[in-house]
C-alpha positions in Angstrom: 67.9 93.4 238.7 67.4 97.0 237.7 64.1 96.9 235.9 62.3 99.6 233.8 58.5 99.4 233.3 57.1 101.8 230.7 53.5 102.5 231.5 54.2 101.4 235.1 51.6 103.7 236.6 48.8 102.1 234.6 46.4 99.4 235.8 48.4 96.4 234.7 51.7 98.2 234.9 51.3 99.2 238.6 50.3 95.6 239.6 53.4 94.4 237.8 55.5 97.0 239.6 54.2 95.8 242.9 55.2 92.2 242.0 58.7 93.3 240.9 59.3 95.2 244.1 58.1 92.2 246.2 60.6 90.1 244.2 63.4 92.4 245.3 64.1 94.3 242.1 65.2 97.9 241.7 62.4 99.4 239.7 62.1 102.5 237.5 58.8 103.6 235.9 58.3 105.8 232.9 54.7 107.0 232.5 53.0 110.1 231.1 50.0 109.6 233.5 47.5 109.9 230.6 45.6 106.8 231.7 47.9 105.8 234.7 48.1 107.5 238.1 50.6 108.1 240.8 48.0 106.8 243.2 48.4 103.4 241.7 52.0 103.4 242.9 51.4 104.8 246.4 52.2 101.5 248.2 55.7 101.3 246.6 56.4 104.9 245.8 59.3 105.4 248.2 61.0 102.3 246.8 60.9 103.1 243.1 62.0 105.8 240.7 59.1 107.5 238.8 59.8 109.6 235.7 56.7 111.4 234.4 57.3 111.4 230.6 56.5 109.9 227.3 58.0 107.0 225.4 58.1 109.5 222.4 60.9 111.3 224.3 63.8 109.4 222.8 66.6 110.9 225.0 64.7 110.0 228.2 63.9 106.5 227.0 67.5 105.8 225.9 68.9 107.0 229.3 66.5 104.9 231.3 67.0 101.8 229.1 70.8 102.2 229.4 70.5 101.8 233.2 68.2 98.8 233.1 68.9 95.0 233.0 65.3 94.3 231.8 62.6 96.4 230.2 58.8 95.7 230.4 57.3 97.8 227.7 53.6 98.3 228.6 53.2 102.0 227.7 50.6 102.5 225.0 47.5 104.3 224.0 44.8 101.9 225.1 41.0 101.6 225.3 38.6 101.4 222.4 37.1 104.8 223.2 40.5 106.5 223.3 41.5 104.9 220.0 38.2 106.0 218.3 38.5 109.5 219.6 42.2 110.1 218.9 43.3 107.6 216.3 46.2 109.6 215.0 47.9 110.2 218.3 47.2 106.6 219.3 48.9 105.3 216.2 52.0 107.5 216.7 52.3 106.6 220.4 51.9 102.9 219.8 54.1 102.6 216.7 56.7 105.3 217.1 56.9 104.9 220.9 57.6 101.1 220.6 60.2 101.8 217.9 62.0 104.1 220.2 61.9 101.6 223.1 63.1 98.7 220.9 65.9 100.7 219.3 67.0 101.8 222.7 67.1 98.3 224.0 69.0 97.1 220.9 71.6 99.8 221.4 72.1 98.9 225.0 71.7 95.1 224.6 68.9 95.1 227.1 66.3 92.3 227.2 62.7 93.6 226.7 59.1 92.3 227.0 56.6 93.9 224.7 53.0 93.9 225.8 50.6 93.4 223.0 46.8 92.7 222.8 44.2 90.2 221.7 43.0 93.0 219.3 45.8 91.6 217.1 43.4 88.9 215.9 40.8 91.3 214.7 37.4 89.7 213.8 38.6 86.2 212.9 36.0 83.5 213.5 38.6 80.8 214.3 38.5 79.8 217.9 40.5 79.4 220.0 42.9 82.1 218.8 46.4 80.8 218.4 49.5 83.0 218.2 50.4 82.0 214.6 46.8 82.4 213.2 46.0 84.7 210.4 44.7 88.2 211.3 41.3 89.3 210.0 40.7 93.1 210.1 38.1 95.5 208.8 38.6 98.5 206.5 41.2 101.2 207.2 38.3 103.6 207.1 37.1 102.2 210.4 39.4 103.7 213.1 38.9 100.9 215.5 41.3 98.7 213.5 44.1 101.2 213.7 44.9 99.9 217.2 45.3 96.3 216.0 47.4 97.5 213.1 49.7 99.6 215.3 50.2 96.8 217.8 50.9 94.4 215.0 53.6 96.7 213.7 55.0 96.7 217.3 55.2 92.9 217.1 56.8 93.0 213.7 59.4 95.4 215.0 60.1 93.2 218.1 60.4 90.0 216.1 62.7 91.6 213.5 64.9 92.9 216.3 64.8 89.4 217.8 66.1 88.0 214.5 68.9 90.6 214.7 69.9 89.4 218.2 67.8 91.4 220.6 66.5 89.3 223.5 62.8 90.0 223.3 59.5 88.3 223.9 55.8 89.3 223.4 52.6 88.8 225.3 49.1 89.3 224.1 46.7 90.3 226.9 43.0 89.1 226.9 40.6 91.3 228.8 42.5 91.8 232.1 40.6 93.1 235.1 41.2 93.5 238.8 42.3 96.0 241.5 43.2 99.4 240.0 41.1 98.8 237.0 40.1 102.3 235.7 36.7 103.2 237.0 36.2 105.4 233.9 36.0 102.1 232.0 38.1 103.4 229.2 39.2 99.9 228.2 37.2 97.5 230.3 33.6 96.2 230.3 34.2 95.0 233.9 34.9 98.5 235.1 31.9 99.9 233.3 29.6 97.2 234.7 30.9 97.6 238.3 30.6 101.4 238.2 27.1 101.2 236.9 26.0 98.5 239.3 27.3 100.2 242.4 25.8 103.5 241.4 22.4 101.9 240.8 22.6 103.0 237.1 21.4 100.8 234.2 24.1 98.2 233.2 24.5 98.9 229.5 25.1 96.1 227.1 26.3 97.1 223.6 24.2 95.2 221.1 22.4 92.1 222.3 25.0 91.0 224.8 25.6 87.7 223.1 29.2 88.5 222.2 31.7 86.5 224.3 34.9 87.3 226.0 37.4 85.6 228.4 38.4 87.6 231.4 41.8 87.4 233.1 42.4 88.4 236.7 45.3 90.8 236.9 47.4 88.5 239.1 47.3 85.9 236.3 48.1 88.6 233.8 51.2 89.7 235.8 52.3 86.1 236.3 52.3 85.3 232.6 54.1 88.6 231.9 56.9 87.9 234.3 57.4 84.4 233.0 57.6 85.6 229.4 60.0 88.3 230.3 62.4 86.2 232.3 62.5 82.7 230.9 65.1 81.9 228.2 62.6 79.6 226.4 60.3 82.6 225.8 62.8 84.6 223.7 61.7 85.3 220.2 58.2 84.1 220.8 54.6 85.5 221.2 52.3 84.2 224.0 48.6 84.6 224.7 48.2 85.6 228.3 44.6 85.2 229.4 41.9 82.9 230.7 40.2 80.5 228.3 36.9 80.4 230.2 34.3 82.0 227.9 31.3 84.0 229.0 28.8 86.2 227.2 28.7 89.9 228.0 25.1 89.5 229.1 26.1 86.7 231.5 28.9 88.9 232.8 26.3 91.7 233.6 24.2 89.2 235.5 27.2 88.0 237.4 28.2 91.6 238.3 24.7 92.2 239.6 24.8 89.1 241.8 28.3 89.9 243.2 27.5 93.5 244.0 23.9 92.9 245.1 22.8 95.6 242.7 19.2 96.3 241.7 20.4 97.9 238.4 18.5 97.0 235.3 20.4 95.5 232.4 19.7 97.4 229.2 20.8 97.2 225.6 22.2 100.2 223.8 23.6 100.6 220.3 27.3 100.6 219.5 26.8 103.8 217.6 25.5 105.7 220.6 28.9 105.3 222.3 31.4 104.8 219.5 29.9 106.5 216.5 28.9 105.2 213.1 30.6 102.2 211.4 32.0 100.8 214.6 32.7 97.1 214.4 32.9 94.6 217.3 34.2 91.1 217.5 31.7 88.3 218.4 34.0 86.0 220.2 37.5 86.2 221.7 39.0 83.0 223.2 42.7 82.5 223.6 44.6 79.2 222.9 46.8 78.9 225.9 48.7 75.8 224.7 52.0 77.6 224.0 51.9 79.6 227.2 51.3 76.4 229.1 53.9 74.3 227.4 56.7 76.9 227.3 56.0 79.1 230.3 54.1 76.7 232.5 51.4 79.3 232.6 47.8 78.6 233.6 45.3 81.1 234.9 44.4 80.3 238.5 41.6 82.8 239.5 38.0 82.1 238.5 35.9 85.0 237.3 33.5 85.2 240.2 36.4 85.1 242.7 38.2 87.7 240.8 35.2 90.0 240.6 34.7 89.7 244.3 38.4 90.6 244.9 38.0 93.6 242.5 34.8 94.7 244.3 36.5 94.6 247.7 39.3 96.8 246.3 36.7 99.2 244.7 34.8 99.6 248.0 38.0 100.3 249.9 38.9 103.0 247.4 35.5 104.7 247.7 34.7 104.4 251.4 
């Protein structure tokens, strides 16, 4: 197939592009390189088309969608720090950009996969989180929740287009990590911890470290994404794509220390010191994978320690 990946130079996007090229597809990438990098695509660069541009550029998007048989829409403003620093531009990119992509797909009759996020669930206390659960968010005066709201609007747009006949499916990612993870740690506690551990710096926990997450190796993220994008049974539905093995952030820090052999101390810092006043975090985030398993046949296959060791191997190769 001729496949378009928006955000294809990003961490997840580039791993997806690698998979699509291996599967024999003709791949085009649209990315503004704000958080992605051409370096992420170096292994496949001669075999793909890369357009450096934004999903807010409607003529470019329409032209690329028109030539595609399938669109993976991963482009977005991502990372809690980025959202807190530039909430207005993040909202515009995520909401208006997705509107342009979906309208273009509807005009061309092109199937599309929309990448969403576990942030959708907000600060609900119901665990595990199921796709049809209620969303629980904080005040609109707290910028952090603008990301969840914009991505929820993306999902509403996608599902309404689906009801109007567009072949579309949605995936919600849960804390993906792996090779090409951004070492600046803009959206990943794993990246932050690895960077700090390898530099011999203190590994910084926000709060007391008792908050829990479920971490998904990127190969599993990509596998769930491809299944949701290509299986007819996935059309019109939303799927959690993650790993349901839960760990505290403090336990993650200890595991990173062990895997890297680091002597770094683990220290606690306030959320305010990094994100500013009135920042709110979620205490737990555990996906219900029942729908993904039953409809897509998806189950994560890479355990956290194995995935961390594979990520560490990549990291050391990149910095040798």
